C-alpha positions as CSV (number, residue, x, y, z in Angstrom):
1,M,0.0,0.0,0.2
2,K,1.2,3.3,-0.7
3,T,1.8,6.3,1.5
4,C,1.4,9.6,0.9
5,L,4.1,11.9,1.9
6,A,2.6,15.3,0.5
7,L,-0.4,15.4,2.2
8,L,0.8,14.9,5.6
9,L,1.5,18.3,6.7
10,T,1.7,18.3,10.5
11,L,5.3,18.0,11.6
12,I,5.8,15.7,14.7
13,P,9.0,14.8,16.9
14,M,11.4,12.5,15.9
15,S,11.7,9.3,18.1
16,H,15.3,8.9,19.3
17,A,15.8,5.2,17.3
18,Q,14.9,7.0,14.0
19,N,18.0,9.4,14.1
20,W,18.0,10.6,10.4
21,L,15.9,13.1,8.4
22,V,15.3,12.7,4.5
23,Y,14.9,16.1,2.9
24,I,13.1,15.9,-0.8
25,G,13.5,18.4,-3.1
26,T,10.4,18.7,-5.9
27,Y,9.4,20.8,-8.6
28,T,6.3,23.1,-7.8
29,S,4.6,23.4,-11.1
30,G,1.9,20.7,-10.2
31,A,0.6,20.0,-6.8
32,S,3.7,20.0,-4.7
33,K,4.6,23.0,-2.3
34,G,7.9,23.0,-1.6
35,I,10.8,20.7,0.3
36,Y,9.7,17.7,2.3
37,V,10.9,15.4,5.2
38,A,10.6,12.3,6.1
39,R,12.1,9.5,8.6
40,Y,14.9,7.1,8.0
41,S,15.5,4.4,10.6
42,P,19.0,2.8,10.0
43,E,17.9,0.1,12.3
44,T,15.1,-0.9,10.4
45,G,15.8,0.4,6.7
46,T,12.0,2.0,6.9
47,L,11.0,5.7,5.7
48,T,8.3,7.6,7.9
49,P,6.7,10.4,6.1
50,I,6.2,13.6,8.2
51,G,5.1,16.1,5.9
52,L,5.9,19.6,3.9
53,A,9.1,21.0,5.8
54,A,9.0,24.1,3.7
55,P,7.1,26.2,1.4
56,T,9.3,27.1,-1.5
57,V,9.4,27.7,-5.5
58,S,10.7,24.4,-7.1
59,P,13.5,23.4,-4.8
60,S,14.9,20.9,-7.4
61,F,18.4,20.2,-5.4
62,L,19.2,20.5,-2.2
63,A,22.7,20.9,-0.4
64,L,23.6,20.5,3.4
65,H,26.0,22.7,5.2
66,P,28.9,20.5,6.5
67,N,27.8,21.7,10.3
68,G,24.3,19.7,9.4
69,R,22.2,22.8,10.6
70,V,21.7,24.6,7.6
71,L,19.9,23.2,4.0
72,Y,20.2,25.1,0.6
73,A,17.8,24.4,-2.2
74,V,18.1,26.2,-5.9
75,N,14.7,27.8,-6.8
76,E,14.4,26.5,-10.4
77,S,13.4,29.6,-12.1
78,R,13.9,32.0,-14.8
79,R,12.5,34.9,-13.2
80,Y,13.2,35.8,-9.4
81,N,11.8,39.2,-7.8
82,G,11.7,41.0,-11.1
83,L,15.2,40.2,-12.2
84,S,15.0,38.3,-15.7
85,N,17.4,35.5,-16.6
86,S,17.5,34.8,-12.7
87,G,16.4,32.0,-10.4
88,S,17.3,32.0,-6.8
89,V,19.2,30.3,-4.4
90,S,17.3,29.7,-0.3
91,A,18.9,29.1,2.8
92,F,16.6,27.3,5.5
93,S,17.6,26.4,9.4
94,I,17.0,22.7,10.3
95,D,14.8,21.7,13.2
96,H,16.5,18.5,14.0
97,G,13.3,17.8,16.6
98,T,10.6,17.9,14.3
99,G,12.1,18.2,10.3
100,A,10.8,21.6,10.2
101,L,12.6,24.1,8.0
102,K,13.0,27.9,9.0
103,L,13.6,30.4,5.7
104,L,16.8,32.4,6.4
105,N,16.9,34.5,3.3
106,V,16.8,34.0,-0.5
107,V,19.3,35.7,-3.1
108,P,19.1,35.7,-7.0
109,S,21.2,33.1,-8.4
110,R,22.1,35.2,-11.5
111,G,21.2,32.9,-13.9
112,A,18.1,31.1,-15.2
113,D,17.2,27.6,-13.9
114,P,19.7,27.0,-11.2
115,C,20.0,23.3,-11.0
116,H,22.7,22.1,-9.1
117,L,24.4,23.5,-6.0
118,V,27.4,22.4,-3.5
119,V,29.0,23.9,-0.2
120,D,32.7,24.2,0.2
121,P,34.2,22.0,2.7
122,S,34.9,25.1,4.7
123,G,31.2,25.9,5.1
124,R,32.0,29.5,3.5
125,W,31.0,29.0,0.0
126,L,28.4,28.0,-1.9
127,F,28.7,27.2,-5.9
128,V,25.5,27.1,-7.8
129,A,25.4,25.9,-11.3
130,N,22.7,27.9,-13.4
131,Y,21.4,26.0,-16.5
132,S,19.5,28.1,-18.5
133,G,22.0,30.9,-17.8
134,G,25.1,29.1,-18.7
135,S,26.8,30.1,-15.7
136,V,28.3,29.2,-12.6
137,A,28.2,31.7,-9.4
138,V,29.4,32.0,-6.1
139,F,28.0,33.1,-2.9
140,P,29.6,33.8,0.5
141,I,28.0,31.8,3.6
142,H,27.7,34.2,6.7
143,G,28.1,32.5,10.3
144,D,24.4,32.6,10.6
145,G,23.9,30.5,7.9
146,T,22.4,33.1,5.3
147,L,23.3,33.7,2.2
148,G,25.4,36.7,0.7
149,E,24.6,38.2,-2.9
150,A,26.7,36.4,-5.4
151,S,30.8,37.5,-5.2
152,Q,31.4,36.0,-8.9
153,V,29.3,35.1,-11.7
154,V,31.8,33.0,-14.3
155,Q,29.8,33.0,-18.0
156,H,30.4,29.8,-20.3
157,A,30.0,30.4,-24.0
158,G,29.4,28.4,-27.1
159,S,28.4,24.9,-27.3
160,T,28.9,22.0,-29.5
161,K,25.6,22.1,-31.3
162,A,25.6,18.6,-31.8
163,D,22.0,18.6,-30.5
164,P,20.6,21.3,-31.8
165,V,17.8,21.5,-29.3
166,R,19.5,20.8,-26.1
167,Q,22.9,21.9,-27.0
168,E,22.2,25.5,-28.4
169,G,24.1,27.4,-25.8
170,P,26.1,26.5,-23.0
171,H,24.0,24.8,-20.0
172,V,26.0,24.1,-16.5
173,H,24.6,21.3,-14.9
174,S,26.5,20.6,-11.9
175,V,29.3,21.7,-10.1
176,N,31.8,19.8,-7.4
177,I,34.2,20.8,-5.1
178,S,37.5,18.9,-3.9
179,P,37.6,17.9,-0.8
180,D,40.9,20.0,-0.2
181,N,39.1,23.2,-1.7
182,R,41.3,23.7,-4.1
183,F,39.5,22.8,-7.5
184,L,35.7,23.2,-8.7
185,Y,34.5,20.8,-11.3
186,V,31.8,22.0,-13.4
187,S,29.6,19.8,-15.9
188,D,28.6,22.0,-19.0
189,L,26.2,19.9,-21.3
190,G,26.0,22.3,-24.0
191,K,29.6,22.6,-24.5
192,D,30.3,18.9,-24.0
193,E,32.8,19.6,-21.4
194,I,33.9,19.2,-17.9
195,V,35.4,23.0,-17.0
196,V,37.9,22.9,-13.9
197,Y,38.5,25.9,-11.9
198,N,41.0,27.2,-9.1
199,F,39.4,28.1,-6.2
200,D,40.7,30.7,-3.9
201,A,38.9,29.6,-0.9
202,A,40.6,33.1,1.2
203,M,38.7,35.3,-1.4
204,G,36.1,33.1,-3.0
205,K,37.1,33.4,-6.5
206,L,37.3,30.7,-9.4
207,T,40.2,30.9,-12.1
208,P,39.9,28.9,-15.0
209,R,42.4,26.0,-15.0
210,S,41.8,23.2,-17.7
211,T,38.8,21.7,-20.0
212,A,37.9,17.8,-20.6
213,M,36.1,17.4,-23.8
214,L,33.5,14.7,-24.3
215,T,32.2,13.2,-27.3
216,P,29.9,15.8,-29.3
217,G,26.5,15.3,-28.2
218,S,27.4,13.5,-25.0
219,G,25.8,16.3,-22.7
220,P,27.5,15.8,-19.3
221,R,25.2,16.0,-16.5
222,H,26.2,15.1,-13.2
223,M,29.8,13.6,-11.8
224,A,30.6,11.3,-9.3
225,F,34.6,10.4,-8.0
226,S,36.0,7.1,-7.1
227,R,36.8,6.7,-3.5
228,D,40.4,7.4,-3.8
229,R,39.6,10.3,-6.0
230,R,41.7,9.1,-8.9
231,Y,39.4,8.5,-11.0
232,L,36.2,10.6,-12.1
233,Y,32.7,9.4,-13.8
234,S,30.9,11.6,-16.2
235,F,27.1,10.7,-16.8
236,N,26.4,11.9,-20.2
237,E,22.4,12.8,-20.3
238,L,22.1,12.8,-24.0
239,T,23.8,9.4,-24.5
240,A,22.9,7.6,-21.5
241,T,26.8,6.9,-20.8
242,V,29.3,6.7,-18.2
243,T,33.1,8.4,-19.1
244,T,35.5,7.2,-17.0
245,F,38.8,9.5,-16.7
246,R,41.7,9.3,-15.0
247,H,42.3,12.0,-12.3
248,D,45.1,13.7,-11.0
249,T,44.4,14.7,-7.4
250,A,47.3,16.9,-7.1
251,T,46.9,19.2,-10.8
252,A,42.9,18.3,-11.5
253,E,44.3,16.9,-15.0
254,L,41.6,14.5,-16.5
255,E,42.5,11.8,-18.9
256,E,39.6,9.7,-20.5
257,L,39.7,6.0,-20.5
258,Q,36.4,4.5,-21.2
259,T,32.8,5.4,-22.4
260,I,30.3,2.8,-21.4
261,G,26.2,2.9,-21.9
262,T,23.9,2.4,-18.9
263,L,21.2,0.6,-20.9
264,P,20.7,-3.0,-21.9
265,N,22.3,-3.6,-25.7
266,D,18.7,-4.6,-26.7
267,Y,17.1,-1.3,-25.6
268,A,15.6,0.8,-28.6
269,G,13.5,3.2,-26.3
270,P,14.2,7.2,-25.5
271,K,17.6,7.7,-23.7
272,S,18.0,10.4,-20.8
273,G,20.5,9.8,-18.2
274,A,20.1,11.4,-14.7
275,E,21.9,10.9,-11.4
276,I,25.3,9.0,-10.7
277,V,26.7,7.9,-7.4
278,V,29.5,5.6,-6.1
279,D,28.6,3.9,-2.7
280,A,30.5,4.1,0.1
281,T,33.1,1.1,-0.4
282,G,34.0,2.5,-3.5
283,R,32.9,-1.1,-5.1
284,F,29.9,-0.1,-6.9
285,L,28.6,3.0,-9.2
286,Y,25.1,3.3,-10.0
287,A,23.3,5.7,-12.5
288,S,19.8,6.5,-13.3
289,N,18.2,6.0,-16.7
290,R,14.8,8.5,-17.1
291,G,14.4,6.8,-20.3
292,R,14.0,3.5,-19.1
293,N,13.1,4.1,-15.5
294,S,16.1,1.9,-14.1
295,I,18.9,2.3,-12.3
296,A,22.3,0.9,-13.9
297,I,24.6,-1.0,-11.7
298,F,28.5,-1.3,-12.5
299,A,31.4,-2.9,-10.7
300,I,34.2,-0.5,-10.2
301,D,38.1,-2.1,-11.2
302,A,39.7,-0.4,-7.9
303,E,43.3,-0.3,-10.0
304,Q,42.1,0.5,-13.5
305,G,38.9,2.7,-12.2
306,R,37.1,1.0,-15.5
307,L,33.6,-0.1,-15.1
308,T,31.9,-3.5,-15.8
309,P,28.1,-4.1,-15.7
310,A,26.6,-5.6,-13.1
311,G,22.7,-5.2,-13.4
312,N,19.9,-3.0,-14.4
313,V,16.8,-2.4,-11.9
314,G,13.8,-0.8,-12.7
315,T,12.8,2.0,-10.6
316,Q,8.9,1.2,-10.3
317,G,8.2,4.5,-10.9
318,K,8.6,6.8,-13.8
319,N,11.6,9.3,-14.6
320,P,13.6,8.6,-12.1
321,R,15.7,12.0,-11.1
322,A,18.3,12.1,-8.1
323,F,18.7,9.1,-5.7
324,A,20.6,8.8,-2.5
325,I,22.5,6.3,-0.8
326,D,21.9,5.9,2.7
327,P,24.9,6.4,5.1
328,A,24.8,3.0,6.3
329,N,25.3,1.8,2.9
330,A,22.4,-0.4,3.1
331,H,19.6,1.3,1.1
332,V,19.2,3.6,-1.9
333,I,16.3,6.1,-2.0
334,V,15.2,7.1,-5.7
335,A,12.8,10.1,-6.4
336,N,10.6,9.2,-9.6
337,Q,9.1,12.4,-10.8
338,D,6.7,11.7,-13.0
339,S,5.1,9.1,-11.1
340,G,5.1,10.9,-8.1
341,S,6.8,8.4,-5.7
342,L,10.1,7.6,-3.6
343,T,11.2,3.9,-4.0
344,M,13.8,2.4,-1.6
345,F,16.2,-0.6,-2.5
346,E,18.3,-2.9,-0.4
347,I,22.0,-3.0,-1.3
348,D,23.5,-6.5,-1.9
349,A,27.1,-5.6,-0.1
350,D,28.8,-8.4,-1.9
351,T,27.1,-7.9,-5.5
352,G,25.7,-4.2,-5.4
353,A,22.4,-5.6,-6.8
354,L,19.2,-3.6,-6.1
355,T,16.1,-5.2,-4.3
356,Q,13.0,-3.3,-3.8
357,A,12.1,-2.9,-0.1
358,G,8.8,-1.7,0.6
359,G,6.0,0.1,-1.5
360,P,6.5,3.3,-2.7
361,L,6.1,6.4,-0.7
362,E,3.7,9.1,-2.5
363,I,5.1,12.5,-2.7
364,F,4.3,15.4,-5.8
365,D,7.2,15.7,-8.2
366,P,10.3,14.6,-6.5
367,V,13.7,15.4,-8.0
368,S,16.4,14.9,-5.3
369,V,17.1,13.2,-1.8
370,V,19.2,14.5,1.2
371,F,19.9,12.5,4.5
372,V,20.5,14.8,7.5
373,Q,21.8,13.3,10.7
374,V,20.0,13.9,14.1
375,P,22.4,14.8,16.8
């Protein structure tokens, strides 16, 4: 039996045994009102709905501050507060007792359709990918978690136009900061590039460093690193492929090694890649296919970084977007946007295989999933 998260609007106290919150970002063009929250119990592997954590416009992607007390959301739109060609970014404080979010402030994203964001390891800077705007914006984070106005906006230019509809211009799709805070890695779907920037954490400033080209028409969307960061995996949305790069952690140089499809050889339907995640053991990589409504599973060669197919499992929903692996590396929660559901799968620690765990949880237009530990 399905349980509806979207209709449960009363926030109730957390049980001590259930010590994780799960926040779900959504699109609000339909029935969704903003960011929703549920409880996750690592002891039982259950997901219990709480309700609406905060009303906000299309919080499609979420990012947690390193202190675990502030949550940030892009508001994916093309106009904010009278500004054309700009969405917005919102900051929320987290009530760990109830799961409720309190709005701290909202700032313009300085580019249309912000779709991804990440906080640097110091907790002092936030990076935002503006998809339609084709830019990267840097925001200072104040001591109370609020955001300052953008301190820098880096505008990308040009595109491969290999796909005349999707690649008519630059489309920055994701931002990823290195653990040592030295480099920012940016996927540009329109340019078929991964652009690497030097990051000055003292000044909050980006400067171009290098570029890794992908096959024209690939459309790099999201990326993930191997556990030792010797390899970078780019999920290419337009071709539903994963490209493996050898990654020099000292210089951020990237060398292409392999490109592999995320769909079965006999599949002839639409292709559209979405999220990519490496599990906590570093042995398996997972990638969501929107066209086939599935999660592709790959085994990772620890020495060579190459991928070997290890399965392809239906998500029991339509249009799977982002997904997240729980902190215990025991379960995956998948956001199925078009069917309005979250599905949970148990991870086989030996093979990486996924087995559905319980019925789907209904929620309007889910896009992303973030785990937050309750102190």
